[in-house]
C-alpha positions as CSV (number, residue, x, y, z in Angstrom):
1,M,-25.9,11.0,20.4
2,G,-23.6,8.1,21.4
3,R,-20.7,7.1,23.5
4,Y,-17.4,5.3,22.8
5,I,-14.4,3.9,24.5
6,L,-10.9,2.8,23.2
7,L,-9.4,-0.5,24.3
8,S,-5.8,-1.5,23.8
9,D,-5.4,-4.6,26.1
10,S,-5.9,-7.7,24.0
11,S,-8.0,-9.6,26.6
12,E,-10.2,-6.6,27.3
13,K,-10.7,-6.1,23.5
14,R,-11.7,-9.7,23.0
15,I,-14.2,-9.7,25.9
16,A,-15.6,-6.2,25.1
17,E,-16.0,-7.2,21.4
18,E,-17.9,-10.3,22.4
19,S,-20.1,-8.2,24.8
20,A,-20.7,-5.6,22.1
21,R,-21.8,-8.2,19.6
22,S,-24.0,-10.0,22.0
23,Y,-25.7,-6.8,23.2
24,G,-26.0,-4.7,20.2
25,A,-23.1,-2.2,20.6
26,H,-20.6,-1.9,17.8
27,C,-16.8,-2.3,17.6
28,V,-14.1,-1.7,15.0
29,R,-10.5,-2.8,15.3
30,L,-7.5,-0.9,13.9
31,G,-4.3,-2.8,14.7
32,D,-3.8,-2.9,18.5
33,Q,-6.8,-0.7,19.3
34,T,-10.5,-1.3,19.2
35,V,-13.2,1.4,19.4
36,V,-16.5,0.3,21.0
37,W,-19.6,2.5,20.7
38,T,-23.3,2.6,21.1
39,D,-26.2,5.0,21.7
40,S,-26.0,6.9,25.0
41,E,-29.2,5.3,26.4
42,E,-27.8,1.8,25.8
43,W,-24.3,2.5,27.1
44,N,-25.0,1.4,30.7
45,A,-26.6,-1.8,29.6
46,F,-23.5,-2.5,27.5
47,T,-21.0,-1.7,30.3
48,N,-23.0,-4.0,32.6
49,K,-22.8,-6.8,30.1
50,A,-19.0,-6.2,29.8
51,R,-18.6,-6.2,33.5
52,Q,-20.4,-9.5,33.8
53,A,-18.0,-10.9,31.2
54,G,-15.0,-9.8,33.3
55,V,-14.2,-6.3,31.9
56,S,-14.7,-3.2,34.0
57,L,-14.7,-0.2,31.6
58,D,-13.3,2.9,33.2
59,P,-15.9,5.7,33.0
60,A,-13.1,8.2,32.8
61,E,-12.1,6.7,29.5
62,T,-15.6,7.0,28.0
63,R,-16.2,9.8,25.5
64,E,-19.3,11.4,24.1
65,L,-19.9,11.4,20.4
66,E,-20.9,14.7,18.9
67,G,-21.8,13.2,15.5
68,Q,-21.1,9.8,14.0
69,L,-17.9,7.8,13.5
70,Y,-16.3,7.8,10.0
71,L,-13.2,6.2,8.5
72,V,-10.8,8.5,6.7
73,I,-8.1,7.0,4.5
74,Q,-5.4,9.5,3.7
75,T,-2.1,10.0,1.8
76,G,0.5,11.0,4.4
77,R,-1.3,13.4,6.8
78,A,-3.3,15.2,4.1
79,F,-6.6,15.1,5.9
80,Q,-5.3,16.0,9.3
81,N,-3.1,18.8,7.9
82,T,-6.1,20.3,6.1
83,Y,-8.7,19.8,8.9
84,P,-6.7,19.8,12.2
85,E,-9.9,20.6,14.0
86,A,-11.4,17.2,13.1
87,R,-12.2,15.2,16.3
88,L,-9.8,12.3,16.1
89,V,-10.7,9.0,17.7
90,I,-8.0,6.6,16.4
91,E,-4.9,7.3,14.3
92,K,-3.3,4.4,12.5
93,G,-1.2,5.7,9.6
94,R,-3.3,5.8,6.5
95,Y,-6.5,5.0,8.5
96,I,-8.0,7.3,11.0
97,V,-11.4,7.3,12.7
98,V,-13.0,10.7,13.3
99,D,-16.2,11.9,14.9
100,L,-18.1,14.0,12.4
101,L,-21.3,16.0,12.3
102,P,-23.4,15.8,9.1
103,E,-22.4,19.3,8.0
104,E,-18.8,18.4,8.4
105,V,-19.2,15.3,6.2
106,S,-20.8,17.4,3.5
107,R,-18.1,20.0,3.6
108,F,-15.3,17.4,3.4
109,A,-17.1,15.6,0.6
110,E,-17.4,18.9,-1.4
111,S,-13.6,19.3,-1.3
112,K,-13.2,16.4,-3.7
113,D,-9.6,16.0,-2.7
114,D,-7.7,13.1,-4.2
115,W,-5.5,12.8,-1.1
116,W,-8.2,11.5,1.3
117,A,-11.5,9.7,1.3
118,V,-14.2,9.9,4.0
119,R,-16.3,6.8,4.3
120,P,-18.9,5.5,6.8
121,L,-17.3,3.3,9.4
122,A,-18.2,-0.3,8.7
123,M,-19.7,-1.7,11.9
124,D,-18.1,-4.7,13.6
125,S,-15.2,-4.8,11.2
126,V,-11.4,-4.9,11.1
127,I,-10.0,-1.9,9.3
128,M,-6.4,-2.8,9.8
129,D,-5.0,-5.9,11.3
130,I,-1.5,-7.0,12.6
131,V,-0.9,-10.5,11.4
132,K,1.8,-13.0,12.5
133,P,2.0,-15.8,10.0
134,E,4.2,-18.7,10.7
135,A,7.5,-18.8,8.9
136,Q,7.6,-21.6,6.3
137,L,10.6,-23.7,5.3
138,A,12.7,-21.5,3.0
139,V,12.8,-22.8,-0.6
140,P,16.4,-23.0,-1.7
141,R,15.9,-21.5,-5.2
142,V,13.8,-18.7,-3.7
143,Q,16.4,-18.1,-0.9
144,A,19.1,-17.8,-3.6
145,K,17.2,-15.1,-5.3
146,I,16.5,-13.3,-2.0
147,E,20.2,-13.3,-1.3
148,A,20.9,-11.8,-4.7
149,V,19.0,-8.6,-3.8
150,S,21.8,-5.9,-3.7
151,Q,21.7,-2.8,-1.6
152,S,24.4,-1.2,-3.8
153,R,22.4,-1.9,-7.0
154,Y,19.2,-0.7,-5.4
155,S,20.9,2.4,-4.1
156,S,22.4,3.1,-7.5
157,S,18.9,3.0,-9.1
158,L,17.4,5.1,-6.4
159,S,20.1,7.8,-6.7
160,S,19.8,7.9,-10.5
161,L,16.0,8.6,-10.1
162,V,16.4,11.2,-7.4
163,N,19.0,13.0,-9.6
164,F,16.3,14.1,-11.9
165,L,15.2,17.6,-10.6
166,T,11.6,16.5,-10.7
167,R,9.7,13.5,-12.1
168,H,6.4,15.5,-12.5
169,S,4.4,13.5,-15.0
170,L,4.1,16.5,-17.4
171,S,7.8,17.6,-17.3
172,S,10.6,16.9,-19.7
173,Q,12.5,15.5,-16.7
174,F,9.8,12.7,-16.3
175,T,10.3,11.8,-20.0
176,S,14.1,11.6,-19.4
177,A,13.5,9.4,-16.3
178,A,11.1,7.1,-18.2
179,T,13.7,6.8,-21.0
180,W,16.4,6.0,-18.5
181,A,14.3,3.4,-16.8
182,A,13.4,1.8,-20.2
183,D,17.1,1.6,-21.0
184,Q,17.7,-0.2,-17.7
185,F,15.1,-2.8,-18.5
186,Q,16.3,-3.2,-22.1
187,S,19.9,-3.7,-20.9
188,L,18.6,-6.6,-18.8
189,G,17.0,-8.3,-21.8
190,Y,13.4,-7.3,-21.3
191,Q,11.0,-6.4,-24.1
192,V,10.3,-2.7,-23.4
193,E,7.6,-0.2,-24.5
194,L,7.2,3.4,-23.6
195,L,3.4,3.6,-23.7
196,P,1.9,7.2,-24.1
197,I,-0.8,8.1,-21.6
198,N,-3.0,11.2,-21.1
199,V,-2.6,13.3,-17.9
200,G,-5.3,15.9,-18.1
201,S,-4.6,17.9,-21.3
202,G,-1.0,16.8,-21.3
203,G,0.9,13.6,-22.1
204,S,3.1,11.3,-20.2
205,Y,4.2,7.6,-20.3
206,N,4.0,4.2,-18.7
207,V,7.2,2.2,-18.9
208,I,6.4,-1.5,-19.6
209,A,8.9,-4.3,-19.6
210,D,8.1,-7.9,-20.5
211,R,9.8,-11.3,-20.0
212,P,7.8,-14.1,-21.6
213,G,7.5,-17.5,-19.9
214,T,8.2,-20.9,-21.3
215,E,4.9,-22.7,-20.7
216,N,3.1,-23.8,-23.9
217,G,-0.4,-22.6,-24.4
218,V,-2.1,-19.9,-22.2
219,R,0.3,-18.6,-19.6
220,K,-0.5,-16.6,-16.4
221,L,0.8,-13.0,-16.2
222,V,2.4,-11.6,-13.0
223,L,2.7,-7.8,-12.7
224,V,5.1,-6.0,-10.4
225,T,4.4,-2.2,-10.5
226,A,5.3,1.2,-9.0
227,H,4.7,4.8,-10.1
228,L,7.6,6.6,-11.5
229,D,6.4,10.2,-11.1
230,S,7.0,12.6,-8.2
231,V,5.4,15.9,-7.2
232,N,5.9,19.0,-5.2
233,L,2.5,20.1,-4.1
234,T,3.4,23.6,-3.2
235,G,6.0,24.5,-5.8
236,G,4.4,23.6,-9.1
237,R,5.4,21.5,-12.1
238,E,9.1,22.6,-12.3
239,A,9.8,22.8,-8.6
240,P,12.3,20.3,-7.1
241,A,10.6,17.0,-6.4
242,P,13.2,14.4,-5.7
243,G,10.6,11.9,-4.6
244,A,13.1,9.6,-2.9
245,D,10.5,7.7,-1.0
246,D,7.5,8.7,-3.0
247,N,8.2,6.9,-5.2
248,A,11.8,6.4,-6.4
249,S,11.9,3.8,-3.6
250,G,9.2,1.7,-5.3
251,A,10.5,2.2,-8.8
252,A,14.0,1.2,-7.8
253,G,12.5,-1.9,-6.2
254,V,10.9,-2.9,-9.5
255,L,14.2,-2.4,-11.2
256,E,16.0,-4.5,-8.6
257,I,13.4,-7.3,-9.0
258,A,13.9,-7.0,-12.8
259,R,17.7,-7.4,-12.3
260,V,17.5,-10.4,-10.1
261,L,15.0,-12.2,-12.3
262,A,16.7,-11.2,-15.6
263,E,18.4,-14.6,-16.1
264,H,15.5,-16.6,-14.7
265,S,13.5,-18.8,-17.0
266,A,9.9,-19.1,-15.7
267,K,6.8,-20.9,-16.8
268,H,4.6,-17.8,-16.7
269,D,5.0,-14.3,-18.0
270,L,6.5,-11.4,-16.0
271,R,5.5,-7.8,-16.7
272,L,7.1,-4.9,-14.9
273,I,5.4,-1.5,-15.1
274,L,6.4,2.0,-14.0
275,F,3.3,4.2,-14.2
276,G,3.1,7.8,-15.0
277,G,0.4,10.2,-13.8
278,E,-0.1,8.5,-10.4
279,E,0.1,11.7,-8.4
280,Q,-2.5,13.5,-10.6
281,G,-5.1,10.7,-10.1
282,L,-3.8,7.2,-11.1
283,H,-3.9,8.1,-14.8
284,G,-1.3,5.6,-15.9
285,S,-2.8,2.6,-14.1
286,K,-6.4,3.5,-14.9
287,Q,-5.6,3.8,-18.6
288,Y,-3.5,0.6,-18.6
289,V,-6.4,-1.4,-17.0
290,S,-9.1,0.1,-19.2
291,G,-7.0,-0.8,-22.3
292,L,-6.6,-4.5,-21.4
293,E,-8.2,-7.0,-23.7
294,A,-10.5,-9.4,-21.9
295,S,-8.2,-12.3,-22.6
296,E,-5.2,-10.4,-21.2
297,R,-7.1,-9.3,-18.2
298,A,-8.1,-12.9,-17.4
299,R,-4.4,-14.0,-17.5
300,I,-3.3,-11.7,-14.7
301,S,-2.8,-13.8,-11.6
302,A,-1.4,-11.1,-9.3
303,V,-0.4,-7.4,-9.2
304,I,2.2,-6.5,-6.6
305,N,2.5,-2.7,-6.3
306,M,5.2,-0.8,-4.4
307,D,4.6,2.8,-3.3
308,M,6.7,4.4,-0.5
309,V,8.7,1.5,0.8
310,A,11.7,3.1,2.3
311,T,11.0,5.4,5.3
312,L,11.0,3.8,8.8
313,N,8.1,5.4,10.7
314,T,7.7,2.6,13.4
315,A,9.9,1.1,16.1
316,L,10.1,-2.1,14.1
317,P,10.4,-2.4,10.3
318,T,6.7,-2.7,9.2
319,V,5.0,-3.2,5.9
320,L,1.3,-2.6,5.2
321,L,-0.4,-5.0,2.7
322,E,-3.5,-3.2,1.4
323,G,-5.9,-5.0,-0.9
324,A,-9.5,-6.2,-1.0
325,P,-11.4,-9.5,-0.7
326,V,-10.2,-10.4,-4.2
327,S,-6.6,-10.0,-3.0
328,R,-6.8,-12.1,0.1
329,T,-4.8,-15.1,-1.2
330,L,-2.1,-12.8,-2.6
331,M,-2.0,-11.0,0.7
332,E,-1.6,-14.3,2.6
333,K,1.3,-15.2,0.3
334,L,3.0,-11.9,0.9
335,A,2.6,-12.2,4.6
336,E,4.0,-15.7,4.6
337,A,7.0,-14.6,2.5
338,A,7.6,-11.7,4.9
339,A,7.7,-14.1,7.9
340,T,9.9,-16.6,6.0
341,Y,12.5,-14.4,4.3
342,T,12.4,-11.1,6.3
343,S,12.0,-9.6,9.7
344,L,9.1,-7.4,8.7
345,T,6.1,-6.8,11.0
346,V,3.0,-7.2,8.7
347,Q,-0.2,-5.2,8.8
348,T,-3.1,-5.9,6.5
349,S,-6.2,-3.9,5.3
350,E,-9.0,-4.4,2.8
351,N,-9.6,-0.7,2.3
352,P,-7.8,0.2,-0.9
353,F,-7.1,3.8,-1.7
354,A,-5.0,6.2,-3.8
355,S,-2.3,4.0,-5.3
356,D,-2.0,2.0,-8.5
357,H,-3.4,-1.2,-7.1
358,V,-6.9,0.4,-7.0
359,P,-7.8,0.3,-10.7
360,F,-6.9,-3.4,-10.8
361,I,-9.0,-4.2,-7.7
362,N,-11.9,-2.2,-9.2
363,E,-11.9,-4.8,-12.1
364,L,-11.6,-7.7,-9.6
365,I,-8.0,-8.4,-10.4
366,P,-6.0,-9.5,-7.4
367,A,-3.7,-6.6,-6.5
368,V,-1.9,-5.6,-3.3
369,L,-0.2,-2.3,-2.3
370,T,3.0,-2.9,-0.3
371,I,3.8,0.3,1.6
372,E,5.8,1.3,4.7
373,G,3.9,1.1,8.0
374,T,2.4,4.3,9.4
375,D,3.1,6.3,6.3
376,S,1.3,9.3,7.7
377,S,4.4,10.0,9.9
378,N,6.4,10.7,6.7
379,I,6.1,14.5,6.5
380,N,8.5,14.8,3.6
381,I,6.5,13.4,0.7
382,H,5.3,15.8,-2.0
383,T,7.9,18.3,-1.0
384,A,11.5,19.1,-1.9
385,N,12.6,17.4,1.4
386,D,11.8,13.9,0.1
387,T,15.5,13.1,-0.2
388,L,17.9,10.2,0.1
389,D,18.9,11.0,3.7
390,H,15.5,9.8,4.9
391,I,15.8,6.4,3.2
392,N,16.0,3.3,5.3
393,Y,17.6,0.6,3.1
394,G,16.9,-2.2,5.5
395,L,13.2,-1.6,5.3
396,A,13.2,-1.1,1.6
397,L,15.2,-4.2,0.8
398,D,13.1,-6.4,3.0
399,I,9.9,-5.2,1.2
400,V,11.7,-5.9,-2.1
401,R,12.7,-9.4,-0.8
402,M,9.1,-10.2,0.2
403,N,7.7,-9.1,-3.1
404,L,10.5,-10.9,-5.0
405,A,9.8,-14.2,-3.1
406,V,6.1,-14.2,-4.1
407,T,6.8,-13.1,-7.7
408,F,9.3,-15.9,-8.0
409,R,6.9,-18.5,-6.8
410,L,4.0,-17.2,-8.9
411,L,6.1,-17.3,-12.0
412,G,6.2,-21.1,-11.7
413,V,9.6,-22.2,-10.5
414,N,10.6,-25.9,-10.6
415,E,11.6,-26.1,-7.0
416,S,13.1,-29.5,-7.3
417,Q,16.0,-27.9,-9.2
418,S,19.1,-26.8,-7.4
419,P,19.5,-23.0,-7.0
């Protein structure tokens, strides 16, 4: 058995974390909260150590552990909705910490649900951080592209996608949506392919749009991606699934980036992908990555993925950048761009889960998911209620601007030129 306490004050967190490390207790931080825990028999020694360091831990705030602490990563509130009896310790959007007994862990593992994952809680780690990078001097050519992002064009693409009754990967409506998106890319001058994929025993498509760079020899490849499909989990394949936020918002963002960069001549290659089969298990992105030639895989310098970027769940517009150690440099670039060109609050995590960045990360390709903060508060996804009236255009367009700024720089712009 063990005991734990939650700390929110930054000075208390710092001192308590230092005391925990020096004594042998453990701590994990999720944003503005830290959980500190240890065995019950060692708790008094730890609290004494903290008190000597200047922190008096309130006994009334101490809780007994029934089992052990685990990290749950979930899509929306999938885990909490299925297991409301789970003993919650911290809730931070996609990431929650729960107190579980061994038999509960086994039961949850047996469910094999694609909408959540239960993982041992890594001791003395940061699961999710709030970062405040310093804004850099805006680059004129990048600023010009940022200002070209259009709410009316974004809204038009978003509305067109939502107007399909459903974009279930195995429906005829998805095929129509994929064909429509391909036509949009083609009208902007991109080289377009509708690439067939397998989704279970059925078929679907990835929409791939390319714009070659001008550099001689081997060029780097920058990918901007989103999933095109939508799903209604309770109604079946033909049920209404407008998927305005999940994920017409991300797909429309890819189309807007395509539009802004259509006339841009870059050193490196740009590839825009709208994946099918995401909601059924990342089929489109998994098959795309597995089909890459080694030489093509080596050319990929970055993958920027947009999934649910348009519902405001927090007091301030917030974006979560989710990657892995291989993605750190890309995450830093995105955070810097957010500070320079937007008003976004930035969260970061190296716990990738359940979106199209994961297959790339699994192959050690730098990839980052950009997603609205505290997405678990969005109760409309995967239902007929994921509609346009829940869209926050300010949040969506700022995430598009952040992604566009980094894409523009990665493509190799000659910044000495005038805008």
